[in-house]
C-alpha positions in Angstrom: 36.0 -6.0 -10.4 34.3 -3.2 -12.4 30.9 -3.6 -12.2 29.7 -0.5 -14.1 30.3 -2.4 -17.6 28.3 -3.6 -20.1 29.9 -6.8 -20.2 32.1 -7.3 -16.9 35.0 -10.2 -17.3 34.6 -13.0 -14.6 36.4 -16.4 -15.1 33.2 -18.6 -14.4 29.6 -18.6 -13.8 28.7 -19.6 -10.2 25.4 -18.8 -9.7 24.0 -18.5 -6.3 20.6 -18.4 -4.5 19.7 -16.6 -1.2 16.5 -16.1 0.9 16.3 -13.0 3.1 13.5 -11.0 4.7 13.3 -7.1 3.9 10.7 -4.5 5.1 8.7 -8.0 6.4 9.0 -9.3 3.1 10.6 -12.8 1.9 12.5 -12.5 -0.9 14.7 -14.6 -3.2 17.5 -13.4 -5.2 19.5 -15.3 -8.0 23.2 -13.7 -7.8 26.3 -14.4 -9.7 29.9 -12.6 -10.0 30.1 -10.0 -12.7 27.2 -7.9 -10.4 27.9 -6.0 -7.4 27.6 -8.1 -3.9 27.4 -11.4 -5.8 27.1 -13.7 -2.5 24.8 -11.8 -0.1 22.7 -8.6 -0.2 25.4 -5.8 0.8 24.9 -3.6 3.9 24.5 -0.3 1.8 21.8 -1.7 -0.1 19.8 -3.3 2.8 20.0 0.2 4.5 18.2 1.7 2.1 15.8 -1.0 1.2 15.1 -1.0 5.1 14.6 3.2 5.1 13.5 4.3 1.7 10.4 6.3 1.4 7.8 4.8 -0.7 4.1 5.2 -1.5 1.6 2.8 -2.4 0.8 4.4 -5.9 4.4 5.9 -6.9 6.4 5.6 -10.0 10.0 4.7 -8.9 13.0 4.1 -10.6 15.9 2.1 -9.6 19.1 3.4 -10.9 22.2 0.9 -11.0 19.8 -2.1 -10.2 22.1 -4.6 -9.5 20.3 -8.2 -9.4 17.3 -5.9 -8.1 17.1 -5.4 -4.9 15.9 -2.1 -4.1 13.6 -2.1 -7.3 12.0 -5.3 -6.2 11.5 -4.3 -2.4 9.9 -0.8 -3.6 7.3 -2.9 -5.9 6.2 -4.9 -3.0 5.9 -1.5 -1.1 4.0 0.1 -3.8 1.3 -2.3 -5.2 -0.5 0.2 -7.1 2.7 2.1 -8.3 5.2 1.1 -10.9 8.9 0.3 -10.8 11.3 1.0 -13.9 14.7 -0.7 -12.9 18.1 0.0 -15.1 21.4 -1.2 -15.1 24.5 -1.0 -17.6 25.8 -4.2 -16.8 23.7 -7.0 -18.8 24.2 -9.7 -16.7 22.5 -7.4 -14.0 19.7 -7.0 -16.2 19.1 -10.7 -17.1 19.4 -11.6 -13.0 16.8 -8.8 -12.4 14.9 -10.2 -14.8 15.0 -13.4 -13.1 14.6 -11.9 -10.0 11.1 -10.4 -10.6 9.5 -13.3 -11.9 11.3 -15.4 -8.7 9.6 -13.1 -6.5 6.1 -12.6 -8.1 6.3 -9.2 -9.0 3.9 -7.7 -11.7 4.5 -3.9 -11.2 8.2 -3.9 -12.2 10.3 -4.1 -15.6 14.0 -4.0 -16.2 16.0 -2.0 -18.9 19.6 -1.9 -20.2 20.8 1.5 -19.6 23.6 3.8 -19.3 22.3 5.7 -16.4 19.3 7.4 -17.6 19.3 6.5 -21.6 16.4 3.9 -21.4 13.9 6.5 -19.8 14.2 9.7 -21.6 11.0 11.4 -20.9 9.7 9.5 -18.5 9.3 11.1 -14.7 9.3 9.6 -11.5 8.2 10.3 -7.8 11.4 8.7 -6.5 14.7 8.0 -7.5 16.4 5.1 -5.8 20.1 3.8 -5.9 22.9 2.4 -4.4 25.1 4.5 -7.2 28.2 2.8 -8.7 31.2 3.9 -6.4 34.0 2.1 -8.3 33.1 4.0 -11.7 34.3 7.3 -10.0 32.9 10.4 -9.1 32.3 11.6 -12.4 29.6 8.7 -13.2 27.9 9.4 -9.7 27.9 13.2 -10.0 25.8 12.6 -13.1 23.7 10.3 -11.8 23.0 12.7 -8.7 22.5 15.8 -11.2 20.4 14.0 -13.9 17.8 13.0 -11.1 16.5 16.0 -11.6 15.2 15.9 -14.9 13.5 12.2 -14.2 11.6 13.5 -10.9 8.4 15.4 -10.6 7.5 18.1 -8.9 8.4 17.2 -4.9 9.8 14.1 -6.2 12.6 12.5 -3.9 16.2 11.3 -4.5 17.3 8.7 -2.4 20.7 7.1 -2.2 23.2 5.2 -0.2 26.9 5.8 0.1 30.2 5.2 2.1 30.7 7.0 5.0 34.1 7.8 4.1 32.9 9.4 0.8 30.0 11.3 2.6 32.0 14.9 2.5 32.0 14.7 -1.4 28.5 13.2 -1.9 27.3 15.8 0.4 28.6 18.7 -1.4 26.9 17.4 -4.8 23.5 17.0 -3.0 23.4 20.1 -1.3 24.7 22.0 -4.5 21.8 20.5 -6.8 18.9 19.7 -4.0 17.0 22.3 -1.9 16.4 19.9 1.0 18.6 17.2 1.9 18.0 15.0 4.9 20.2 11.8 6.1 17.4 8.9 6.1 19.3 6.4 7.8 23.2 5.4 9.1 24.3 1.8 9.6 27.9 0.7 9.9 30.2 2.2 7.0 27.1 3.7 5.3 24.6 6.7 5.3 21.4 6.7 3.3 20.4 10.2 1.9 17.0 11.7 0.6 17.2 15.1 -1.4 14.3 16.9 -3.2 14.0 19.9 -5.3 11.4 22.7 -3.7 10.0 23.6 -6.9 
């Protein structure tokens, strides 16, 4: 199924509700087919959620938020900050809005957006993403390069990628950012942080 789509097709709506703990926060998420990882928090998202660098007062963008895991965890870690979550998938946006309420997050919002279209002119301390791998390398390249136009000075891009695509993503990161470091690795996933010095 192709999740990087405004209205993904699926045969029937099967809502699931899961409970989990990330970074010490007990969380509840409503999931459904048509949005990535519709039965549990996937390993890549969990790896980034458990290791991403978030400061208390940061402005944060969750790019391709799915049903909102990364953004909601970030909002919990940055109670004096603000989180904007975006996704091209209408169902993902609806589920994220529900999950924001369920988890009592007051410093986050969700918007329908094709990559950065809904955040034009806005700047963030960090952009976090489990990028839409199935959308193809071109979309993911635009996500990575486009982040530079929305990062404050010293801002961080933090993403997670499958190990099998490591070389392709590292090539894009290293050719567009001054500093690229590995945040964490687990199983089939690697998490990276990238930064532009000036």
